[in-house]
C-alpha positions in Angstrom: -1.4 -1.0 -32.5 -0.8 1.8 -30.1 1.2 1.3 -26.9 -0.2 2.8 -23.7 1.8 4.3 -20.7 -0.1 4.5 -17.4 1.2 7.0 -14.8 -0.1 8.5 -11.6 -0.8 12.2 -12.1 -0.9 13.1 -8.4 1.0 11.7 -5.4 0.4 8.1 -6.2 -2.5 5.9 -4.8 -4.8 7.2 -7.6 -6.2 3.7 -8.5 -3.6 2.7 -11.1 -4.0 -1.0 -10.2 -7.6 -1.3 -11.4 -7.0 0.7 -14.6 -3.8 -1.3 -15.4 -5.7 -4.5 -14.7 -8.5 -3.5 -17.0 -6.1 -2.5 -19.8 -3.9 -5.6 -19.3 -6.8 -7.9 -20.3 -6.4 -6.3 -23.8 -2.6 -5.9 -23.9 -0.1 -8.5 -25.0 2.6 -7.3 -22.6 2.7 -5.3 -19.3 6.0 -3.6 -18.3 7.2 -1.9 -15.1 9.8 0.7 -15.9 10.8 2.4 -12.6 10.4 2.2 -8.8 10.5 -0.9 -6.7 8.3 -2.8 -4.2 7.4 0.5 -2.5 4.5 0.8 -5.0 1.3 -1.1 -4.0 -1.5 -2.0 -6.4 -4.8 -3.6 -5.3 -6.6 -5.5 -8.1 -10.2 -6.6 -7.6 -11.3 -9.3 -10.1 -14.7 -10.7 -9.2 -14.4 -12.1 -5.7 -10.6 -12.2 -5.8 -8.4 -9.4 -4.4 -4.7 -9.3 -5.3 -2.3 -7.0 -3.6 1.0 -6.7 -5.6 4.0 -4.4 -5.2 6.6 -5.5 -7.7 5.2 -7.9 -10.3 3.4 -6.0 -13.1 -0.4 -6.1 -12.8 -0.8 -8.0 -16.0 0.4 -11.3 -14.4 -3.1 -11.7 -12.9 -4.6 -12.1 -16.4 -1.8 -14.3 -17.6 -0.4 -11.5 -19.8 3.3 -11.4 -20.4 4.7 -9.3 -17.6 8.2 -7.7 -17.6 10.3 -5.9 -15.0 12.4 -3.4 -16.9 15.9 -2.2 -16.0 14.7 1.1 -14.5 13.3 -0.9 -11.5 15.3 -1.7 -8.4 14.7 -5.3 -7.4 14.5 -6.8 -4.0 15.0 -10.5 -4.9 13.5 -11.8 -1.6 10.5 -9.6 -1.9 10.0 -10.9 -5.5 10.1 -14.5 -4.3 7.6 -13.8 -1.6 5.2 -12.0 -3.9 5.4 -14.7 -6.6 4.7 -17.4 -4.0 1.7 -15.4 -2.7 0.3 -15.1 -6.2 0.8 -18.7 -6.9 -1.0 -19.5 -3.7 -4.0 -17.5 -5.2 -3.9 -19.6 -8.3 -1.8 -17.3 -10.5 0.7 -19.0 -12.8 4.2 -17.3 -13.0 6.8 -18.9 -15.3 9.6 -17.8 -17.5 7.0 -17.8 -20.4 4.8 -15.1 -18.9 7.3 -13.2 -16.6 10.8 -11.8 -17.2 13.2 -9.6 -15.2 15.8 -7.4 -16.9 19.2 -8.9 -16.2 20.6 -5.4 -15.7 18.2 -4.5 -12.9 20.1 -3.3 -9.7 19.4 -5.3 -6.6 18.0 -4.0 -3.3 20.1 -5.7 -0.6 19.6 -6.0 3.2 21.9 -3.2 4.0 19.9 -0.9 1.8 16.9 -1.5 4.0 19.0 -0.9 7.1 20.3 2.4 5.8 16.8 3.6 4.8 15.5 2.9 8.3 18.5 4.4 10.1 18.2 7.7 8.1 14.5 8.0 8.7 14.9 7.4 12.4 17.8 9.9 12.7 15.9 12.6 10.7 13.1 12.7 13.4 10.6 15.4 12.4 12.5 16.0 9.2 11.9 12.5 7.8 10.9 12.2 4.2 8.4 9.4 4.8 9.9 6.6 2.8 8.5 3.1 3.0 11.8 1.9 4.5 12.3 -0.7 1.9 15.7 0.4 0.6 14.6 1.9 -2.6 16.6 5.2 -2.3 19.9 3.6 -1.2 19.7 1.1 -4.0 19.3 3.9 -6.6 22.2 5.7 -4.9 24.4 2.7 -5.5 23.2 2.4 -9.1 24.3 5.9 -10.0 27.4 5.5 -7.8 28.4 2.6 -10.1 28.7 0.1 -7.3 25.4 -1.8 -7.5 25.1 -5.5 -7.7 22.7 -6.3 -10.6 20.6 -9.3 -11.5 23.2 -10.5 -14.0 25.8 -10.6 -11.2 23.9 -13.4 -9.5 25.3 -15.7 -12.2 28.9 -14.7 -11.4 29.0 -14.6 -7.6 32.6 -15.9 -7.5 33.6 -12.6 -9.2 32.1 -10.2 -6.8 35.2 -9.1 -4.9 35.8 -5.8 -6.7 32.1 -4.8 -6.5 31.9 -5.7 -2.8 35.1 -3.7 -2.1 33.4 -0.6 -3.5 30.1 -1.3 -1.8 31.6 -1.9 1.6 34.0 1.1 1.4 30.9 3.2 1.0 28.3 1.6 3.3 30.7 0.6 6.1 31.6 4.2 6.6 27.9 5.2 6.7 27.0 2.4 9.1 29.9 3.3 11.4 28.4 6.8 11.6 25.2 5.3 12.9 27.0 3.0 15.3 26.3 -0.1 13.2 28.8 -2.9 12.4 30.3 -3.3 9.0 28.6 -5.4 6.3 29.1 -9.2 6.7 30.4 -9.9 3.3 30.4 -13.7 3.7 26.8 -13.7 5.0 25.7 -11.5 2.1 27.2 -13.7 -0.6 25.6 -16.7 1.1 22.2 -15.0 0.9 22.7 -14.1 -2.7 23.8 -17.6 -3.6 20.6 -19.0 -2.0 18.3 -16.7 -3.9 20.1 -16.6 -7.2 18.5 -19.7 -8.8 15.0 -18.3 -8.2 15.7 -14.9 -9.8 17.9 -16.2 -12.6 15.2 -18.4 -14.0 13.4 -15.2 -15.1 16.4 -13.1 -16.0 17.1 -12.0 -19.6 17.9 -8.9 -21.7 14.3 -7.8 -21.8 14.9 -5.1 -24.3 15.3 -7.9 -26.9 12.0 -9.5 -26.0 10.3 -6.1 -26.0 11.8 -5.4 -29.4 10.3 -8.6 -30.8 7.0 -7.9 -29.2 7.0 -4.5 -30.8 8.1 -5.8 -34.2 5.2 -8.3 -34.1 2.8 -5.3 -33.8 1.5 -6.3 -30.4 0.1 -4.0 -27.7 2.5 -3.0 -24.9 1.2 -1.5 -21.6 3.8 0.4 -19.5 2.9 0.5 -15.9 4.3 3.4 -13.8 4.6 3.4 -10.0 3.9 6.2 -7.6 2.9 9.6 -9.1 4.4 12.5 -11.0 4.4 14.7 -7.9 6.8 12.2 -6.4 9.2 12.4 -9.3 12.8 13.0 -8.1 13.1 16.0 -10.5 9.6 17.3 -10.9 8.0 16.4 -7.6 7.7 18.1 -4.2 11.5 17.7 -3.5 12.9 16.5 -1.2 9.6 14.7 -0.3 9.8 12.5 -3.4 10.7 9.0 -4.5 14.2 8.2 -5.8 13.3 7.6 -9.5 11.7 9.6 -12.3 8.0 8.8 -12.4 7.2 10.7 -15.6 6.3 9.0 -18.8 9.6 9.8 -20.4 11.2 7.2 -18.1 9.7 4.5 -20.3 12.6 4.9 -22.7 15.4 4.6 -20.3 13.7 2.2 -18.0 13.0 -0.5 -20.7 15.5 0.1 -23.4 12.8 0.8 -26.0 13.5 4.4 -27.0 11.6 7.6 -26.7 8.8 6.8 -29.2 7.6 3.7 -27.4 5.3 5.4 -24.8 2.3 5.8 -27.1 -0.9 7.0 -25.5 0.0 8.4 -22.0 -2.9 7.8 -19.6 -2.7 9.8 -16.4 -4.6 8.3 -13.5 -6.3 11.1 -11.5 -8.3 10.7 -8.3 -11.5 12.9 -8.1 -10.0 14.4 -5.0 -6.4 14.5 -3.7 -4.5 12.3 -1.3 -0.9 11.8 -0.3 1.0 9.5 2.1 3.9 10.7 4.2 5.5 14.1 4.7 5.6 17.0 2.4 3.5 19.9 1.1 -0.2 19.5 0.3 -1.9 22.8 -0.6 -5.5 21.5 -0.6 -5.3 19.2 2.5 -8.3 19.1 4.7 -7.4 18.6 8.3 -11.1 18.6 9.4 -14.2 16.4 9.3 -14.5 16.7 5.5 -10.9 15.3 5.1 -11.7 12.5 7.6 -14.9 11.7 5.7 -13.1 11.5 2.4 -10.6 9.1 4.0 -13.2 6.9 5.4 -15.3 6.7 2.3 -12.3 6.2 0.1 -10.6 3.6 2.3 -7.5 5.7 2.2 -4.8 3.5 3.6 -1.6 2.6 1.7 -1.5 -0.9 0.1 2.2 -1.3 1.0 2.5 0.4 4.4 -1.2 0.6 5.6 -0.4 4.2 6.5 -3.4 6.6 6.6 -3.5 8.9 3.6 -3.9 12.6 4.0 -7.0 13.9 2.0 -8.1 17.1 0.4 -10.1 18.6 -2.4 -9.1 18.2 -6.1 -6.1 20.3 -7.0 -6.4 21.4 -10.6 -3.2 23.3 -10.5 -1.1 20.2 -9.6 -2.8 18.0 -12.2 -2.5 20.5 -15.0 1.2 20.7 -14.1 1.7 16.9 -14.1 -0.2 16.5 -17.3 2.1 19.0 -19.0 5.3 17.5 -17.5 4.4 14.0 -18.6 2.7 14.6 -21.9 -0.6 13.1 -20.8 -2.9 12.3 -23.7 -6.0 11.7 -21.5 -6.8 11.1 -17.9 -8.6 8.2 -16.2 -10.7 9.8 -13.4 -11.1 7.4 -10.4 -13.1 7.3 -7.2 -15.8 9.8 -8.3 -18.2 7.7 -6.2 -16.5 8.9 -3.0 -17.9 12.4 -3.6 -21.5 11.2 -3.8 -23.8 13.1 -1.4 -21.6 16.1 -0.7 -23.8 19.3 -0.8 -20.9 21.3 -2.1 -17.5 20.3 -3.6 -14.5 22.6 -3.9 -11.7 22.6 -6.6 -8.4 24.3 -6.1 -7.9 26.5 -9.2 -4.9 28.6 -8.2 -2.5 29.5 -5.4 -1.6 32.6 -3.5 2.0 33.1 -2.6 3.1 36.2 -0.7 -0.2 37.8 -1.8 0.4 37.1 -5.5 -1.8 34.7 -7.5 0.1 32.0 -9.3 -0.9 29.1 -11.5 1.8 26.5 -10.7 3.5 24.8 -7.8 7.0 26.4 -7.3 10.1 24.3 -7.0 11.4 25.5 -3.6 10.2 23.5 -0.6 9.6 26.6 1.5 7.4 28.2 -1.2 5.6 24.9 -1.8 4.7 24.8 1.9 3.6 28.5 1.9 1.2 28.5 -1.0 -2.5 29.0 -0.1 -5.2 27.3 -2.2 -7.7 29.4 -4.1 -11.0 27.5 -4.4 -13.9 27.4 -6.8 -17.1 25.9 -5.3 -19.6 23.7 -7.1 -22.9 22.2 -6.3 -22.7 18.5 -5.3 -25.0 15.7 -6.4 -27.6 13.7 -4.5 -27.7 10.6 -6.7 -25.1 7.9 -6.8 -22.3 7.3 -9.3 -21.5 3.8 -7.9 -21.3 1.2 -10.7 -22.1 3.7 -13.5 -21.0 2.4 -16.9 -22.3 5.2 -19.1 -22.8 9.0 -19.0 -26.5 8.4 -18.8 -25.9 6.6 -15.4 -24.3 9.7 -13.8 -26.1 12.6 -12.0 -26.0 15.8 -14.1 -23.9 17.6 -11.4 -21.3 14.8 -11.5 -21.0 15.3 -15.3 -20.6 19.0 -14.7 -17.8 18.3 -12.1 -16.0 16.1 -14.6 -16.3 18.6 -17.4 -15.0 21.4 -15.2 -11.9 19.3 -14.3 -11.2 18.8 -18.0 -11.3 22.5 -18.5 -9.0 23.3 -15.6 -6.4 20.7 -16.2 -6.5 21.3 -20.0 -6.6 17.6 -20.7 -9.6 15.4 -21.8 -11.1 12.5 -19.7 -10.5 9.2 -21.3 -12.4 7.1 -18.8 -14.2 7.4 -15.4 -14.0 4.7 -12.7 -17.0 4.4 -10.5 -16.1 1.5 -8.2 -13.1 -0.9 -7.6 -14.8 -3.5 -10.0 -13.1 -3.7 -13.3 -16.3 -3.4 -15.3 -17.6 -0.3 -13.6 -15.9 2.1 -15.9 -17.2 4.7 -18.4 -15.0 4.5 -21.5 -14.7 7.8 -23.4 -11.6 7.1 -25.5 -9.9 3.8 -25.9 -6.1 4.3 -25.2 -5.2 1.4 -27.3 -6.9 2.9 -30.3 -4.8 6.1 -29.9 
């Protein structure tokens, strides 16, 4: 059986939650491989709405759900999220949920540092969620992180705490903050440890066994490729690699595990926070897209910036992440527009280019080149086959395929799981 990797092919918020939930009902295992609880997914199953940030989406269907070692884990956020899910009738036990024992932890002082930096940056802020993701990744690569496995050895933390405090106390002093209270931190960890440790294990071993048994694995990415720390709109990016290649390092499964790479793509473009956005619409059309698409962040409730579909960016992210096919979402938001524009290229200093450059100043300076298409008067809401779509909507989808040089595998026509046009089954390769 083929594995499937789901990634966001724009700036996140593309509708991965619904797609992963739909695929999870046919998977044997769903795995998160990067990011933290800064990624919000909204799942609509019948009359039930689930908002999750850390636990893999498969948990709602009872599918084995695993947090891989590439994730940074806030243990208190994990506990709160699981308790909320259980309150909605979702069962979470060590049989259907596991956490990699080598996951780095997000600690209270990581959240402090995140907020202090953003406040101090003023207009130059990056636009983080303030949840400590970046500082936790910094400690991981700085080899001073406290990991899940350390929760079982809290009496042996002195050397690690020495390294952590030497680094963070100096930073905190620069912001006029007191040093870390080591005793209070250990007490907090001792209190949360039993809850986290009940799920902790070397998940690479369980994943190896799942794969040996020929079962289907769904890898669930967070954010989007344009927020990748290497390939995104740096420095306005997240602190992890969001491309499909991270499946290997973020789970311990090796580079051939990713399988079919499904890129989730919104039929227009949105982004949250600061940073370049070539096709942004700061007018009534942008406002209309936002209202119709309910464009507010699941985690932060921040209003999303909206614009026309940018084929340059999606072509680039599909190439960077080896996308096999895309799942096009929110096509229904474009119902009723007389004309629709697609960004097909950029002008930079008078020169036409077909990619987003790496330098921040050049990213901010590019001007979109648009192609205009006729809109459609009919509705796409709830369509489950090509025959249900207006002819112009089909033309729009086909033009997107041509411009991004990648085929459409499915089209989502509402938040409901069943309202999906399946063109190619990712699990069938």
